[in-house]
N, C-alpha and C positions, 0 to 999 in steps of 0.2 A: 738404674741410672745413677752415675756417680754424683757426689756433691758438687764437683766442679762443673759438670754438664748442666746440673740444675741451676746453678748460679749464672750460667751463660744464656739461659733461656730468656726470651723477652716476656713470654706469657708465664704468669705465676699464679698459684692458687689464691694467694692473698688478694689479688685484684678482683677475683670473683667474690670472695668473702666480703671485702670492703664495700663493693658496689651494692651487694645484697643488703648490707646494713644501712647504707646511705639512701638508697632509692625510695624507701617508704616515706622518708621525710620530704623528698622532692615531690613525690606523688601528692602528698597532703598539701604542700605549698601550691602546686599548680592547680589542684582542684579548688582550693579556697580562693586563690587570686585570679585565676583565669577560666574557671569552669571546664577544666580539661576532661575530655572524653577519650578513653584509650582501651584497646583490646590487646591483650598479650599474644605474642606469637613465639613459636619455637624456632630456633636456629638449627641448621644441619650440624651433625657431629663433626663433619670434616672442615667446619669453618665456612666463612662467607665474606664477601665484600659488599658493604652497604653504602649506598649513596643517598644523600638527602639535601633538599634545598635549605638555605641558611637564612633564617628570618629573625631569630631571637638570640639574646646573649646566652641563654641556657639551653640552646638547641641540643648540645651533647647530652645533658641530663634528660631531656624530653625523649630523645631517640633511645636512650638507655632504658627508659621505662617500658618501651615497646617490646623488648625481647627478653628471653629467659636466661641469656648468658651475658657476661660482660663484654664490652667492646673496646677496641684499641683505636682511638681517634687520631687521625692525622691532624696535627696542630702546628701553627706557625711558631717558630722559635721565639717570637716576641712574647709568647705566653710564659717563657721561662726566665724572662728578664726581671720578673718580680721575685726577689730573693726567696722569701718564705713560700709563696704560692707555687713558684716553679719547682722547688725541691719537694714540696708536699705532693703536688700532682705527679711528679716523676715516681715517687714511692707508692702512691695510692693507686693510680690507674695507668701509669706508664704510657703517656701519649707518644705518637710517632712524630718526632720533630721534622719540620720542613722549612727550608729557606724561603724567604719572601722573594721569589724571582720568577720571571716568566719562563726560565729555562728549567729543564728537568733536574731534580735533586737526586743524585745517584744514591746518597746516603739514605734518603727517605724510601727510595725504591727498594734498596737492599733490605731495609728493616721490614717493609711490607712483605717481601718474599720470605723473610725469616718468620714473621708472625703467621703467614699462611702455611708454612711448612709445619709449624707447631699447632695447626688447626685452630688458630685464633680467629676472631671476627674483626675485620678491619672496617672502620666507619670513616667515610670521607664526605666533607661538604665541598663539592667540586667548584663552587663559586669562589671559595677561599676568602670571602669577605661577606659580611651581612649586607643584605639589600637595603638601600636607602629609600628607594621609590616604591618597593613592593613587587617590582618586576624581577624575574630571574636574571642574575648578573652574568658576567662572562664566565664560561666554562672552558678551560683550556683543553684543546684537542688531545693532549697527552694522556688524559684520563683513560682513553680507549686502550692505549698501549699498555698501561699499568694493569688494567682489568684482564687483558689477554695474557699478560705475564703471570698474574696470580693464579689463574685457572681455577677459580672457585665459583660457587653459586653467586649470582648477582641479584641483589635486592635493592629496589629503588623505592624510596619513601618520600612522602610529602608532609611537612608541617603546615596544616591548614589553619588560618586565623592567627598565625604567629606574628606576622607583620602588623596586622590590625590591632592585636593585643598589646604589642610592645614595639612600636615603630622606633627604628634606630635613632631618628632625629629627636624623639620625644623624651620626656622625663618620667612620666607616670604611666603605669599600665592601665589597660581598659578591659572590661569584661564583655564577652560576646560569645565567641565559639573558638575553642582551641582543640585541635584533634590531630593525631598522627595516623596516617593511612599508608598502607603498602600499595603502591601502584603497579609494580611489576616484579615477578620472580622468574629468573632464567637460570637454568642449569648451564654449566660450561658447554656441554654438548649442543645446547640450543643457540649459543651465540658465537662459538669458536669459528664458524665458517662465514659469519657475516663480515662484510667489508668493514674497514674502520669507519668509513663514512656512514654506513647503515647503522652500526652500533652507536655512533655518536648521536645521530638523529633520534634513535630510540631513547637514549638517555635524556636528551634535551626535552623531548615531548613528554616524558614521564616525570621530569623534575619540575615542569611548569606548574605553578599554582598561583591563582589570582584571587587575593582576598577581596578585591573590589567587586567580584561577581557573587559573593556570598549573599548579598541582599539582606543582611541582618544588622541591627544596631550594635555598636561597641561602646558601651557606656563608660564614661570617665570624665573627670574634671580637667579643665584647661587643655582641651583636645588639640589646640593649635600651638601650644606653648613650645618654643624652640624650632619652629618651622624654618626660621632664618638660618639654621644650620645647613639646610639643603637648598633653600630658595634665596637667590641673590639678585634676580633681575625681575623688575615689574613688567608684566606683559602688556600693560595699558600705556604707561608713559615711557617704557623702555629704559628707565633709569636703573642704575645699579647701586646697591648698598643703601637703598631707601626703605627696605622692607623690615618690619618688626612684628613680633607676635604678642598677643595679649589675650589671655584666657582661651576662648574658642575661635579667635579671629586672627588673620594675618592682614596687616595694613601697610600702606605705602605713605611715607612722610611727604613725598613730593606731590602726588596727584590725588591723595586722600582715598585711594582705593581701599575698600574694606570687604574682606571675604571671610565667610564663616566656614570652618571645617566641621562638617556635621558628623553625627553618630554613625551615619551610613557610609563614611569615608568619601563623601562628595563635597564639592565646593558650592556655596550658595551666596549670591550677591545680587544687589539691584543694579549693578553697573553693567550695562548692555555691551560694553567693550571687552568685558572679560569673558573668554570663550571656553575655559577649561572646566571639565566636570570632575576629573580625577587628578591626584597629585602627580602620578607618573606622566601625565600629559604636560604639566608645567615643567617637570624635570627634563623631559625630552626637548621641550622648547628651548630651555637654557643651553643645552648641549648644542642644538642647531645654531643658536646665536654665536656661541664660542667658535664653532667650526667655520662660520662664515666671516669671522673677523679677520682683519689684516693686522699682523703683528710686526711692527717696524723695528729695525735695529735701534737700540738705545732708548726706546720708549718704555716707561714704567707701565706694566700691565696691572699688577696689584701690589699693594703695600699695606702691611699691618704690623702693629706692635705685638711681639710674641715672647714667650719664654722658651728657652732651648735647653735640652737635656741630651746626654749621651747614654743610651741604655747599655747595660752590661749583663752578660749571661750569669744568672743566679746571684747577682749582686744588686745593691741599690744603685739606681741610675745616677749618673754624675750630673750635677746642675752646672750649666755653663753661664746662664745669666739671662737678663731681660734685654731686649733690643728690637731692632727693626728687620723684618723680612721683606725683601723686594723681589718681585718676579719680572724678569726680562725675557726676551724671545730666545735667549741662548743660555741663561743661567739663573740661579738663585743667589742673591747677595744678602748677607747678614751683617749687621753692625751692632757690636756690644761694647759700650764705653769706647776704648781706643782700639778694640780688636775688630778686624774685618775678615769675613769668610766669604769666598766666592766658590760656588759649586757649578761647574759647567755641565750642561745637559749631557755632553758626550761621556762624562764620568759618572753619571747617575744611571743606575740600572732599574731601580724601582722607586716610585712614590706611591705611598698607600696610606689609607686612613685607618686608625685604630679606635675601636669603641665609638663614642659619640663626638669626641672633641679633640683628638690628637692626630697628628700626621707624622709619619716616618719617611725620611729620605735615606735611601741606601745608595752609597757611592763607594767605589773601590772596595775596601774591606771594613768600612765604617758605617755607622748609623747615627743620624741626628733625629731627635724627636722634638716636634714643635707643638706648643700649646698656647692658646690665647685666653679665652674665657668661656663661660657657659653658653654664650650665644654666637661664638665665632663660626664663620663659614670658611672651612678649609677645602671643601670639595672643589671650589672654583680653581684653586691652585693645582690640584691633582688633574682635573679634567684638562685644563689649559696646557699643562706640561705635556701630557700625552698627545693632545691634538697637534701641538707644534712639532713634537718629535715625529709623529706619524707623517705629517706634511713634509718634513725634511727628508723622511725615508721613502716618500712616494706612496704612502699607504693612505687610501681614501677613508675607509671605515674600520680602523684598527681599534685595538684595546685602549680604553681610556681610564684604566685604573680600577674598575669595578664592574 
């Protein structure tokens, strides 16, 4: 093979060498911090496509520990907006960049086909976003078409205990049980004749993993700290923005509700009006409240003081300033000193959350990144945006951002 052809390859020997050097350090970290249990598995020579649920920040490292070959992860282009980290990852492991969009990304699809042709192993977290509630998030139906295009063995894995060990809304990890298991292995011949709907249902059923059902304690300090990142409606007094966390409890400033978040991932309280056992029940309740609200023209839905940035590929993000973000039923409005920005819903194609405390708004060919503080709740903006958009499009139970 000519030097030119080698340089054009996506898969390179250095990716395997680098991951073999780094993974022992990750293995030690996960075993010490989270009591990881893992059994190695061999991947087929012809390459494969691996799907996994998305529960922890370091899920890619976890799934990499499972197999004997390096993986090429499909990753949001947001990952490359950090100048040093983006360039380092591109050199070290060469992720497959994907646009944050509900639509198919042709560049990402072409890259997957290229990796498959070179017998590389493609790893995808089909939810595209870490779970906030512990439930499997939205999985776009287009994953089925990609799998059938790639024509490689399909491996479906689960990270078990990942959400309980490192909840996205939390700050500190907890020790209980962390494990990666292979749920399903299918050769191309075994799934090629399945209908798209049958293959999709098979994927969803095998990606499902519920840490609430483990029935074991996850030990850690300040278990409820930062729950207000996900919870913003008190189910007892129905007030909004009255919740705050302290150590192992979530409390309401208005009605004095006090609920303990226990080691077993359950809620405990003496208040008989509180009916939820698990966090995902409270989370779903909030979504139902938002779906049943009336959003009138000109009325302020939410308003917060925020910081705004403009991310740039492989560059330091540009700081725009501090100001006010206001959500209406047809737009976001931002006010910074004497500058005003209005983003109409019709010009926005994605609103998504990044990490634990940032939100990106993608519109036209630009991106705005919003940040408030450690305890900010931005999920209400994302949910409400999609609920209103779905309603205007005549969609009853559509995608709500995660």
